[in-house]
BATI-187186 format. One record per residue (C-alpha): x, y, z; residue number from 1; residue in one letter. Coordinates in nm, 4 decimals. Layout:
# residues N
[[X, Y, Z], NUM, 'a']
...
This chain:
# residues 160
[[2.5435, 0.5996, -0.7778], 1, 'w']
[[2.8507, 0.6047, -1.0056], 2, 'l']
[[2.9886, 0.2781, -0.7670], 3, 'l']
[[2.6785, 0.0716, -0.8405], 4, 'h']
[[2.6590, 0.1736, -1.2147], 5, 'r']
[[3.0254, 0.0576, -1.2390], 6, 'a']
[[2.9238, -0.2716, -1.0381], 7, 'i']
[[2.6613, -0.3422, -1.2498], 8, 's']
[[2.8555, -0.2703, -1.5482], 9, 'q']
[[3.1202, -0.5036, -1.4557], 10, 'a']
[[2.8481, -0.7909, -1.4440], 11, 'g']
[[2.8216, -0.7991, -1.0519], 12, 'f']
[[2.5026, -0.8462, -0.9140], 13, 'r']
[[2.5769, -0.8139, -0.5476], 14, 'v']
[[2.7943, -0.5493, -0.3646], 15, 's']
[[2.9135, -0.5954, -0.0057], 16, 'i']
[[3.0174, -0.2747, 0.1668], 17, 'q']
[[3.1271, -0.1600, 0.4901], 18, 'g']
[[2.8423, 0.0910, 0.5822], 19, 't']
[[2.8097, 0.1666, 0.9384], 20, 'a']
[[3.1373, 0.0840, 1.0448], 21, 'a']
[[3.2527, 0.4177, 1.1587], 22, 'd']
[[2.9596, 0.4303, 1.3897], 23, 'e']
[[3.0024, 0.0790, 1.5167], 24, 'm']
[[3.3873, 0.1233, 1.5476], 25, 'f']
[[3.4023, 0.4775, 1.6732], 26, 's']
[[3.5858, 0.5985, 1.3670], 27, 'g']
[[3.4928, 0.9655, 1.3740], 28, 'y']
[[3.7035, 1.2347, 1.5152], 29, 'y']
[[3.4359, 1.3316, 1.7401], 30, 't']
[[3.4182, 0.9970, 1.9074], 31, 'h']
[[3.7503, 1.0331, 2.0602], 32, 'h']
[[3.6632, 1.3577, 2.2227], 33, 'l']
[[3.3250, 1.1939, 2.3700], 34, 'y']
[[3.5733, 0.8923, 2.4825], 35, 'y']
[[3.8036, 1.1756, 2.6678], 36, 'l']
[[3.4979, 1.3143, 2.8380], 37, 'y']
[[3.3797, 0.9658, 2.9520], 38, 'd']
[[3.7225, 0.9231, 3.1061], 39, 'l']
[[3.7449, 1.2335, 3.2970], 40, 'r']
[[3.7187, 1.0758, 3.6174], 41, 'e']
[[4.0116, 0.8611, 3.5682], 42, 'd']
[[4.2774, 1.1010, 3.5524], 43, 'r']
[[4.5656, 0.8456, 3.4513], 44, 'q']
[[4.3596, 0.6918, 3.1877], 45, 'l']
[[4.2482, 1.0346, 3.0550], 46, 'y']
[[4.5892, 1.1377, 3.0312], 47, 'e']
[[4.7007, 0.8365, 2.8191], 48, 'q']
[[4.3976, 0.8729, 2.6021], 49, 'a']
[[4.4882, 1.2422, 2.5655], 50, 'l']
[[4.8431, 1.1868, 2.4742], 51, 'd']
[[4.7148, 0.9071, 2.1952], 52, 'g']
[[4.4621, 1.1679, 2.0693], 53, 'w']
[[4.7149, 1.4771, 2.0377], 54, 'k']
[[4.9771, 1.2060, 1.8645], 55, 'r']
[[4.7409, 1.0011, 1.6355], 56, 'n']
[[4.4292, 1.2222, 1.5890], 57, 't']
[[4.4813, 1.5818, 1.6195], 58, 'l']
[[4.7385, 1.6038, 1.3118], 59, 'p']
[[4.4305, 1.5187, 1.0695], 60, 'f']
[[4.1534, 1.7305, 1.2253], 61, 'v']
[[4.0631, 2.0525, 1.0341], 62, 'r']
[[3.7356, 2.1197, 1.2271], 63, 'n']
[[3.8396, 2.4081, 1.4709], 64, 'p']
[[3.5973, 2.2883, 1.7169], 65, 'f']
[[3.7272, 1.9396, 1.7380], 66, 'l']
[[4.0873, 2.0582, 1.7641], 67, 'q']
[[4.0144, 2.1329, 2.1301], 68, 'd']
[[4.0432, 1.8052, 2.3473], 69, 'p']
[[3.8476, 1.9692, 2.6005], 70, 'a']
[[3.5279, 2.0746, 2.3903], 71, 'a']
[[3.2911, 1.8094, 2.5234], 72, 'f']
[[3.4747, 1.8690, 2.8740], 73, 'l']
[[3.3290, 2.2308, 2.9028], 74, 'q']
[[3.0117, 2.1588, 2.6931], 75, 'h']
[[2.9047, 1.7758, 2.6760], 76, 'p']
[[2.6073, 1.8075, 2.4583], 77, 'm']
[[2.7234, 2.0819, 2.2375], 78, 'd']
[[2.6882, 1.9739, 1.8665], 79, 'r']
[[2.7490, 2.2743, 1.6672], 80, 'e']
[[3.0516, 2.1243, 1.4899], 81, 'h']
[[2.8060, 1.9349, 1.2986], 82, 'i']
[[2.6950, 2.2461, 1.1293], 83, 'f']
[[3.0321, 2.4116, 1.0907], 84, 'l']
[[2.9909, 2.6905, 0.8341], 85, 'd']
[[2.6191, 2.6755, 0.8296], 86, 'r']
[[2.5666, 3.0243, 0.7871], 87, 'e']
[[2.8059, 3.0461, 0.4798], 88, 'k']
[[2.6338, 2.7469, 0.3107], 89, 'f']
[[2.2831, 2.8705, 0.3893], 90, 's']
[[2.3498, 3.1634, 0.1509], 91, 'g']
[[2.3486, 2.9516, -0.1265], 92, 'y']
[[1.9973, 2.8250, -0.0456], 93, 'l']
[[1.6597, 2.9563, -0.0795], 94, 'n']
[[1.5622, 2.8742, 0.2913], 95, 'q']
[[1.7276, 2.8422, 0.6141], 96, 's']
[[1.9187, 2.5339, 0.7073], 97, 't']
[[1.8631, 2.6016, 1.0700], 98, 'a']
[[1.6885, 2.3114, 1.2494], 99, 'e']
[[1.6774, 2.2068, 1.6121], 100, 'p']
[[1.9090, 1.9121, 1.7216], 101, 'f']
[[1.7911, 1.6425, 1.9387], 102, 's']
[[1.9252, 1.3039, 2.0611], 103, 'e']
[[1.7648, 0.9935, 2.2350], 104, 'v']
[[1.8909, 0.8704, 2.5415], 105, 'f']
[[2.0224, 0.5358, 2.5117], 106, 'y']
[[2.3286, 0.5249, 2.7608], 107, 'r']
[[2.4712, 0.7472, 3.0239], 108, 's']
[[2.8095, 0.7370, 2.8482], 109, 'g']
[[2.8495, 1.0234, 2.5957], 110, 'l']
[[3.0484, 0.7950, 2.3581], 111, 'l']
[[2.7984, 0.5194, 2.3326], 112, 'q']
[[2.4983, 0.7263, 2.3428], 113, 'n']
[[2.6270, 0.9489, 2.0505], 114, 'r']
[[2.7279, 0.6195, 1.8531], 115, 'm']
[[2.3707, 0.4632, 1.9218], 116, 'l']
[[2.2276, 0.7998, 1.7938], 117, 'n']
[[2.4310, 0.7902, 1.4869], 118, 'e']
[[2.3683, 0.4331, 1.4246], 119, 'm']
[[1.9666, 0.4116, 1.4767], 120, 'f']
[[1.8470, 0.7802, 1.4158], 121, 'r']
[[2.1026, 0.9765, 1.2128], 122, 'e']
[[2.3672, 0.8762, 0.9482], 123, 't']
[[2.3376, 0.5180, 0.9229], 124, 't']
[[1.9797, 0.4973, 0.8330], 125, 'p']
[[2.0214, 0.7819, 0.5587], 126, 'v']
[[2.3097, 0.6127, 0.4282], 127, 'i']
[[2.1660, 0.2717, 0.3819], 128, 'l']
[[1.8575, 0.4174, 0.2270], 129, 'h']
[[2.0417, 0.5990, -0.0183], 130, 'e']
[[2.2672, 0.3019, -0.0910], 131, 'l']
[[1.9606, 0.0888, -0.1466], 132, 'a']
[[1.8153, 0.3051, -0.3878], 133, 'l']
[[2.1413, 0.3457, -0.6069], 134, 'n']
[[2.2062, -0.0420, -0.5908], 135, 'a']
[[1.8358, -0.1064, -0.6791], 136, 'l']
[[1.8559, 0.1481, -0.9908], 137, 'y']
[[2.1121, -0.0679, -1.1135], 138, 'f']
[[1.9638, -0.4171, -1.0258], 139, 's']
[[2.2471, -0.4806, -0.7684], 140, 'v']
[[2.1758, -0.6303, -0.4464], 141, 'e']
[[2.3396, -0.4532, -0.1719], 142, 'h']
[[2.4708, -0.5895, 0.1250], 143, 'r']
[[2.6069, -0.4451, 0.4686], 144, 's']
[[2.7322, -0.7249, 0.6803], 145, 'p']
[[2.7394, -0.4788, 0.9742], 146, 'l']
[[2.3791, -0.4049, 0.9584], 147, 'e']
[[2.2904, -0.7375, 1.0982], 148, 'a']
[[2.4410, -0.6354, 1.4203], 149, 'w']
[[2.1885, -0.3475, 1.4572], 150, 'f']
[[1.9283, -0.5517, 1.6494], 151, 'p']
[[2.1635, -0.6701, 1.8853], 152, 'i']
[[2.3230, -0.3482, 1.9725], 153, 'l']
[[1.9904, -0.1743, 1.9950], 154, 'f']
[[1.8430, -0.4161, 2.2514], 155, 'w']
[[2.1684, -0.4432, 2.4292], 156, 't']
[[2.1582, -0.0480, 2.4387], 157, 'a']
[[1.7922, -0.0546, 2.5615], 158, 'r']
[[1.8620, -0.2761, 2.8436], 159, 'e']
[[2.1308, -0.0805, 3.0134], 160, 'k']
């Protein structure tokens, strides 16, 4: 909202943003762990990826669940890390935040399936909707170039 207000006040009528880049280019910490899971059968490649994760990703991960590189090797469908500290934050609400988690099965690979769920069902649609509302409020046309790839990715995912 504040960003689109500033864009409008500066006299611009179109904004271009990278919405969905994390979902498309595996930009979340969980994605590398899903990738490790998918490599579990290829020991050499797994060890290389694990070494890269330890050097380049682990130093930045604050979520205790995601600090374990074998988290999804042990429990591939665990998604409790998404609701970290749910009980603590629920104390501030009038109603419980407990809700069942479900995924659509697009692909057999854990990483690709998770990314497709994020892109088509979870984070990306919500973000795009909110961006559109905020942009429209200030008469700014919002563009997400990566959004143009969604139909191609969706049909590719469904065909496999």
